[in-house]
TILO-759225 format. One line per 2 residues: their letters; for each residue x, y, z of N, C-alpha, C, O. Coordinates in Angstrom, 3 decimals. Example, Ala and Ser with C-alpha at 12.3 -4.5 7.8 and 13.67 -1.06 7.14 Angstrom:
BEGIN
as	13.190 -5.690 7.800 12.300 -4.500 7.800 13.200 -3.300 7.800 14.236 -3.319 8.465 | 12.850 -2.250 7.080 13.670 -1.060 7.140 12.900 0.030 7.870 13.409 1.138 8.039
END
This chain:
BEGIN
mn	127.526 149.326 89.490 126.272 149.482 90.189 125.236 150.096 89.250 125.540 151.028 88.505 | 124.017 149.570 89.290 122.932 150.030 88.435 122.350 151.330 88.986 121.925 151.376 90.140
kf	122.328 152.380 88.174 121.787 153.662 88.629 120.297 153.808 88.336 119.688 154.802 88.730 | 119.702 152.838 87.654 118.299 152.927 87.281 117.404 152.305 88.348 117.808 151.357 89.021
pt	116.183 152.836 88.506 115.232 152.237 89.448 114.948 150.787 89.054 115.026 150.435 87.877 | 114.624 149.961 90.023 114.416 148.533 89.745 113.002 148.070 90.047 112.803 146.909 90.404
yl	112.023 148.937 89.914 110.644 148.550 90.167 109.940 148.197 88.866 110.387 148.565 87.780 | 108.842 147.483 88.996 108.034 147.086 87.842 106.852 148.023 87.715 106.385 148.591 88.702
ti	106.374 148.179 86.498 105.178 148.977 86.263 104.263 148.242 85.300 104.704 147.417 84.499 | 103.002 148.554 85.394 102.009 148.037 84.457 101.431 149.235 83.718 100.984 150.204 84.332
ip	101.446 149.155 82.410 100.860 150.209 81.588 99.581 149.632 80.983 99.641 148.700 80.181 | 98.433 150.178 81.359 97.159 149.635 80.870 97.069 149.674 79.337 97.685 150.520 78.689
an	96.300 148.756 78.782 96.174 148.650 77.326 95.691 149.950 76.700 96.152 150.321 75.620 | 94.772 150.647 77.357 94.267 151.881 76.747 95.362 152.940 76.624 95.296 153.788 75.734
vr	96.351 152.908 77.486 97.495 153.823 77.375 98.487 153.280 76.339 98.950 154.024 75.475 | 98.809 151.997 76.425 99.795 151.391 75.512 99.432 151.573 74.044 100.310 151.781 73.206
yd	98.151 151.495 73.733 97.729 151.509 72.330 97.092 152.830 71.896 96.518 152.909 70.809 | 97.186 153.853 72.722 96.612 155.151 72.374 97.507 155.841 71.347 98.620 156.261 71.665
kn	97.021 155.951 70.138 97.808 156.535 69.052 97.981 158.050 69.196 98.746 158.656 68.446 | 97.285 158.659 70.140 97.468 160.084 70.415 98.708 160.343 71.272 99.129 161.489 71.429
lc	99.287 159.282 71.822 100.483 159.401 72.662 101.700 158.902 71.901 101.637 157.882 71.215 | 102.796 159.618 72.021 104.037 159.094 71.459 104.492 157.918 72.342 104.110 157.852 73.511
pa	105.287 157.007 71.812 105.734 155.860 72.607 106.401 156.246 73.929 106.216 155.560 74.935 | 107.165 157.324 73.938 107.837 157.742 75.173 106.832 158.201 76.222 107.039 157.959 77.411
ar	105.752 158.856 75.814 104.728 159.293 76.766 104.026 158.084 77.380 103.641 158.125 78.549 | 103.856 157.028 76.622 103.249 155.792 77.143 104.127 155.203 78.250 103.632 154.820 79.310
lf	105.426 155.137 77.990 106.371 154.639 78.985 106.403 155.567 80.206 106.449 155.109 81.348 | 106.378 156.848 79.947 106.411 157.851 81.010 105.203 157.707 81.946 105.329 157.920 83.152
yg	104.047 157.348 81.403 102.856 157.086 82.223 103.173 156.005 83.263 102.814 156.138 84.433 | 103.843 154.945 82.831 104.225 153.878 83.749 105.180 154.367 84.817 105.080 153.968 85.977
ei	106.099 155.225 84.433 107.058 155.787 85.393 106.336 156.594 86.465 106.633 156.465 87.653 | 105.395 157.420 86.046 104.624 158.213 87.011 103.845 157.293 87.944 103.824 157.506 89.156
sv	103.210 156.278 87.382 102.346 155.426 88.201 103.106 154.658 89.282 102.542 154.383 90.340 | 104.363 154.308 89.045 105.116 153.612 90.089 105.683 154.569 91.131 106.132 154.135 92.192
ll	105.664 155.852 90.838 106.187 156.837 91.778 105.090 157.497 92.619 105.354 158.455 93.346 | 103.865 156.987 92.518 102.786 157.535 93.338 103.071 157.248 94.803 103.462 156.138 95.163
ne	102.876 158.237 95.631 103.089 158.029 97.059 101.816 157.498 97.708 100.826 157.250 97.019 | 101.832 157.323 99.013 100.675 156.743 99.694 99.437 157.625 99.612 98.326 157.153 99.854
dg	99.613 158.897 99.274 98.482 159.807 99.097 97.969 159.816 97.658 97.039 160.555 97.336 | 98.566 159.003 96.797 98.063 158.827 95.445 98.561 159.804 94.406 97.953 159.928 93.343
yc	99.642 160.497 94.679 100.189 161.408 93.680 101.707 161.277 93.606 102.357 160.770 94.521 | 102.246 161.751 92.489 103.695 161.783 92.254 104.119 163.240 92.331 103.502 164.106 91.711
dv	105.167 163.508 93.089 105.637 164.894 93.196 107.085 165.045 92.729 107.790 165.961 93.152 | 107.513 164.150 91.866 108.872 164.184 91.340 108.991 165.307 90.305 108.069 165.535 89.521
kn	110.100 165.986 90.309 110.316 167.126 89.413 110.718 166.677 88.000 111.260 165.588 87.807 | 110.441 167.529 87.039 110.772 167.242 85.636 112.257 166.975 85.440 112.636 166.174 84.586
ey	113.092 167.635 86.217 114.538 167.450 86.083 114.952 166.008 86.372 115.855 165.477 85.726 | 114.290 165.378 87.342 114.577 163.972 87.654 114.297 163.103 86.431 115.129 162.288 86.030
fa	113.112 163.289 85.844 112.726 162.481 84.683 113.654 162.746 83.499 114.043 161.817 82.792 | 114.003 164.003 83.287 114.890 164.351 82.174 116.243 163.658 82.327 116.783 163.119 81.361
el	116.777 163.676 83.525 118.060 163.014 83.761 117.941 161.502 83.619 118.813 160.861 83.033 | 116.869 160.934 84.150 116.656 159.489 84.084 116.605 158.992 82.647 117.190 157.960 82.317
yg	115.894 159.739 81.783 115.714 159.319 80.394 116.714 159.951 79.430 116.706 159.635 78.241 | 117.565 160.829 79.923 118.565 161.442 79.064 117.974 162.364 78.016 118.432 162.407 76.874
vk	116.944 163.108 78.423 116.293 164.056 77.510 116.289 165.438 78.151 116.636 165.595 79.321 | 115.900 166.416 77.385 115.769 167.769 77.915 114.450 167.894 78.691 113.483 167.176 78.436
rr	114.448 168.808 79.623 113.262 169.062 80.447 112.027 169.351 79.577 110.913 168.960 79.927 | 112.228 170.026 78.462 111.133 170.365 77.547 110.430 169.108 77.040 109.213 169.108 76.859
qv	111.189 168.043 76.813 110.597 166.790 76.339 109.675 166.197 77.403 108.590 165.708 77.087 | 110.102 166.242 78.644 109.265 165.754 79.750 107.961 166.559 79.805 106.881 165.999 79.993
in	108.076 167.854 79.641 106.884 168.715 79.635 105.931 168.308 78.509 104.716 168.303 78.702 | 106.466 167.968 77.345 105.629 167.520 76.225 104.913 166.216 76.550 103.738 166.057 76.218
wi	105.607 165.279 77.197 104.959 164.018 77.585 103.824 164.279 78.568 102.739 163.710 78.447 | 104.084 165.139 79.531 103.054 165.481 80.514 101.848 166.086 79.808 100.706 165.730 80.099
kq	102.103 166.993 78.888 101.025 167.640 78.139 100.185 166.605 77.389 98.957 166.673 77.415 | 100.832 165.654 76.726 100.099 164.607 76.001 99.221 163.794 76.949 98.068 163.498 76.635
li	99.769 163.438 78.103 99.006 162.636 79.059 97.836 163.410 79.637 96.772 162.833 79.863 | 98.006 164.698 79.881 96.904 165.531 80.373 95.826 165.652 79.298 94.648 165.423 79.571
en	96.225 166.009 78.082 95.270 166.223 76.995 94.446 164.983 76.676 93.319 165.092 76.193 | 95.001 163.807 76.941 94.292 162.571 76.646 93.633 161.948 77.869 93.126 160.828 77.803
gy	93.640 162.666 78.975 92.884 162.255 80.153 93.517 161.189 81.019 92.807 160.509 81.761 | 94.837 161.017 80.953 95.493 159.983 81.743 96.081 160.485 83.054 96.264 159.706 83.990
ir	96.373 161.756 83.130 96.862 162.339 84.380 96.225 163.705 84.577 95.695 164.309 83.645 | 96.291 164.172 85.818 95.904 165.549 86.115 96.936 166.109 87.061 97.559 165.379 87.832
ie	97.109 167.419 86.994 98.107 168.110 87.804 97.414 169.088 88.726 96.500 169.806 88.322 | 97.859 169.107 89.969 97.433 170.132 90.922 98.685 170.841 91.418 99.726 170.219 91.631
ie	98.567 172.136 91.596 99.661 172.922 92.161 99.220 173.362 93.552 98.197 174.028 93.713 | 100.003 172.980 94.546 99.672 173.285 95.934 100.543 174.442 96.415 101.753 174.456 96.191
ng	99.923 175.396 97.069 100.640 176.560 97.619 101.481 177.289 96.571 102.518 177.869 96.891 | 101.030 177.253 95.330 101.710 177.987 94.281 103.016 177.395 93.785 103.631 177.950 92.873
hk	103.464 176.264 94.370 104.752 175.738 93.908 104.874 174.222 93.914 105.615 173.687 93.089 | 104.193 173.498 94.794 104.346 172.042 94.842 103.386 171.382 93.856 102.167 171.506 93.974
rk	103.966 170.676 92.878 103.162 170.008 91.859 102.819 168.592 92.307 103.663 167.859 92.821 | 101.557 168.231 92.098 101.096 166.871 92.363 100.541 166.305 91.066 99.651 166.896 90.455
iy	101.070 165.156 90.645 100.595 164.487 89.438 99.755 163.289 89.873 100.243 162.403 90.575 | 98.494 163.268 89.453 97.577 162.163 89.750 97.348 161.355 88.492 97.168 161.922 87.414
vl	97.352 160.035 88.613 97.023 159.145 87.507 95.511 158.955 87.536 94.933 158.659 88.581 | 94.882 159.126 86.388 93.431 158.985 86.294 93.062 157.630 85.706 93.778 157.078 84.871
tk	91.950 157.120 86.153 91.423 155.882 85.589 90.552 156.272 84.411 89.624 157.069 84.547 | 90.855 155.710 83.266 90.122 156.051 82.050 89.527 154.786 81.477 90.215 153.777 81.324
eq	88.245 154.843 81.160 87.577 153.686 80.580 88.160 153.378 79.205 88.523 154.276 78.446 | 88.237 152.102 78.912 88.761 151.696 77.619 87.679 151.852 76.633 87.876 151.570 75.451
END
């Protein structure tokens, strides 16, 4: 049985070719975008992503940092503990 998610994602060209992002952060952007809920944010924890990709939690944090610094996502913390990750539309 396949343990990996089976959904498709589209990674926009401006993300795919952004040399400020490591290749894994580009892929990670696609992962976040397919996990957006009906309210437009992803609330999946770093541990999920780390396990999915077989990396340490610190690596996931680095990908998030790259995406924030380059304007592709934003994070909101609700009630001091619930994280919401929003995908931003960025002009090419």
